[in-house]
N, C-alpha and C positions, 0 to 999 in steps of 0.2 A: 773708683775715684783716688784710695791712695797710691796704687800702681799707679796711675797717672800724674799725680803728682811729684813722686819719686822719679819718672821720665824727667818731669820737664829738671829737675834738680840736678838729673847726670846728664842732660844735656848743657847745662849753660856750666855746671862744673866744667865740662870738654869744652865749649867755649871760651870760658877763664884763659882754660890751662892754655888751648892752641894760640890764644894771641900774648898769654905772656912768654910761648917759647918763641914766637916771631918776632917779641922786643929782644930777647936774650940770642936769638939769631942774627939779625940788623940790628936794628939801632930804635934809640927811644925817636927818634928824630921820623924815622918810615915809620914806626906802629900807631903814629900823630894821625895818618892818614887813615886811621879807624876809628881813631876816639874822637877827631875834630869834630866842633860844635857845626851846625849849620850858619855861617855867618855870611852875612854879604856888605854892599854898600848902603841897604837901606833897613830902619824897619820891616820884622814881617818878612823880611828873607823869604821866598821860596814858600808864603805860607798856605799857596792854592794844592801846592803838591801837599805836603803836608797834612791836609786837612783830605785830601783823597785819600791818600793811607793808609790815613786814622778810620777814614768809614771803610776803606775796602778790607782793612785788618776787623775791623768791630763786626764787621759783617759776617769773614769765616770764623770767628770767635763765638759769634751769634749761634753760627750752625754745628761747634765744637760743645755748645750748652746743648743746645740740643740732641746731640747723639748721649749724652751723659744724661738730660730724661728721658733719653727714648731708650736705657738699660733698665726704666724700672717703671715704666709708664708702660702704655697701648699700642706705641708705634709699632708697625710691622717691618719686616726686616729692608722689606723694598724703601721702606721710608726714611731707615737708619744711612741705609747706603746710601740717597739722595744726598743725605746732612753730609755724609761724608765727602763725596761728589764736590761736594757746595763748597765747604770748609776748604779743601785743595784748590778749587778754582778761586776762589776770591784770598785765598791766603797768597797765591800765585800774582795775583791782579795786583794788589797791592806790593809784593816784592819786583811785580815788573814796572808801577809805575817810581816807585823809591829806585829800583835801579838800572832802569831804562834799559830793559830786559828785551821787548819784541824788536828793538832796536839794532839792538847786537846779533841777536836770532836771524832778521830778517838781510842784517852785510853777510852774515854766518853762510847763508843760502842763497844768496842772490838775490833776493827777492821785494819787492815793494815792503818794507815792516809794516802798513795797516794788513798785509793780507793776513800777516800772524793775529791780529785784532780778528778780524771778521773770521776765523776758522775756529778761534776761543767762543765766538760768539755762536757758531753752529755747533759745537761739542754740546754748549749750553743749550740749547732749543731741544739737543737731544737730549740733552738727558731729564730735560723738564718733559718732553709727552713721555721719556719711557719710566720713570720714575718719580718725579715729580709732581704731577697731574693731579691725584687726588690731594694732593693741600693745595691746591691754588684756588681757594676761598676766592673771593671778589674781591675781597680786600686787599688781598696778598697778589693778588692780577692786576690790580689795577697799581699797585706801586712797580713790579714786575714792569708791565707796559711803558710804563712813566720811565722805570731804568732805561731801556731797550732803546728808546724812541732817543735819550739826550745821548747814549752811546752810540745809536747810528748817525746823530748830527757830528757829535766828535769824527768819527772816523771818514765820514763825507767833506767834513772842514779840511783836517789834515790831509785825506788823500786829494782831492780836489780846487781847494779856493787856494788864488796865488798869496805865497809864504807873505809878502809885504804887503798885501790890502788890510786899509782899517777894521780894526777887532776882530781881524783872523784870528791872532793869537790867543785874546783874549775871549772869543766866544768859544774856541775848541777846550780850552781848560776848566771854560766854567762849564760847562756841557757835561766834561769831566767827571767834574763834583758834583755835579747835580744828578748826573745818572748815579756816580757811589753812595751819594744820600738814599735815592729810590731804593739802592738794591738793599742798603740798610735797614731803609722800612718794611722790604720785604722780608728781608730774614726777621724782623722784629715779629711782624705778625705771624711766622712761621712757630716762634718761639713762642707764642702767647697760646698756638696750640698745642704745641705740646705741654707747655706748662697747664693748661685745661683740663687735658689727658691725664697728665703725673696725679694734679686733684681729684680725679674721678676712681682713679685706680687706687687713691689713699684713702677715701671716702667708702670703697665696697667693702 
């Protein structure tokens, strides 16, 4: 854990130095693009994206905590590998939601951007079947199915519903946020299992 915190501090130091260097090499006006507040014409501007990104990165954080618990508990090597993949996947999804990565990637690959999300969903299914199935209690599976259901609704609306249809935008984005919420609850139920394992190890 000490090594982990040192790594985080070093990465934060590198991040700070890069941004300082950007201002030195350019101008304050240019570097303001990286520091600007999310500001818009109405209160709570971009609130839904903020909430969705928070939930996705919180999910990634939960799996990071599971990794830390697994080192001291009884989690198998397969389980820890699953935690690592989930941390990476949900960390990416949070970044994707914040920085619109799949839109840019879809344009670069010359494919509809929803195919990128479908590919990620397929990768997640493979990871769940190969590495995570032992961790899928009925509670965790319920949250996971709800998350996947809302994720599927989001993709269907994004890919096939006319863009100017009433409630199209609201339903697509709310589906994304509900999906993120249930993914977080899925990660929390996995974390509770890790915590139970850790407590049992300490009692032995």
